N, C-alpha and C positions, 0 to 999 in steps of 0.2 A: 414858065408859061405853058409848056406842054402838059404838066400835070393838071392845071386849071382847065384846059380844053378836054382832057380825058374825063375829068369829074363832071364837067358840063355835058359832055356827050352821053355819059352813063345816065345821068339824072334825066336828061331829055328822053333817052330811050325807055327808061322806067316809067316816067310820066306818060309817054304815048302808049305804052302797054297797059297801064292802069286805066287810062281814059277809054281805050279800046274794049277793055274788059267790062267796064261800066256800061257802055253803049250796046254791047252784044248781050248783056244780061248774065254774063258769068259771075259778076260780082253784084249782088242785090243791093240796091240803094233806092228804097221807096220814096223818100222825101227829097231826093236829088240835091243833096248837099255835099256830094263828093266824098262822104264818109260812109263806108260800108255799114250795113244794118247790123252785121255780126259784131263789129267793133263797137257800135253804139250800145248794143244789148250787153256786151261784156263790161262796158264802162258803167252802165246802170247797176249791173250785178255787183261789181266791185264797190261801187259807191254805197249801195245798201249794206253790204258787209262791213265797210268801214264805219258807217254810222252805228251799226250794232256794236262794234268794238269800242268806239268812243263812248257809248252809253255804259258799257261794262267797265271801262276804265274809271269813268265818273263814279260809278257805284263802289268800285274798289277804293278809290281815294276817299270817299266818304267813310267807308268802313275803317280805313286806316286812321282817319282823323278821329273817329269815335274811339278806337283803341288807344290812340295816344292820349286822349283826355282821360280815359280810364287808367292808364298807366301813371299819369301825372298824379291822380287821386291816390293811387295805391303807394306811390313814392312817398307822398306826404304822410300816409299812415305809418310807413316804415320809419320815417324821420321821427314822428311823434312817439313810436314805440321805443326808439333808441333814447329819446329824451326821458322816458319813463312815464309818459301820460297813459292813462287807463285805456283799455281797448273799447272801441265804439262798434256798434252793429251787433248782429247776431253772434252767439257764441256757438262753437262747434258742439255737435250732438253729444260727444263724450263727456263734456264739461257741464252740461245742463243737469239739473236735479231731476231724478226719476221720481215719479209719483206712485 
C-alpha cells in the first residue's frame, strides 16, 4: 500500500509541475491540448522520415521481386543448357562472325 501511495504522490507532483510550466509559458503549447509543441513537431518529423523509409522499402522489395523473376528465367536457361537444347538470345561478341 505504501508503494502505491508513493507512486501516486510522485505522479501528482509531476503533473502539477507540468501544468504549472504550461500556464507560466515555460513549456509552449499554442493549441492548448496539453502536448508541448516541441513534442508535436518531433512527432511530425519522425512521421515524415518513417513515410520516406516505407517508400524506400517498397521500392527495394519491387527491385527484389524483379531480380527474382530474372533469376527464375536464368535458372530455366541453365536447365535447358544441361538438357542439351541450343542457346537462345544474343551470342557473345567473341563467337560472332567478323565481317
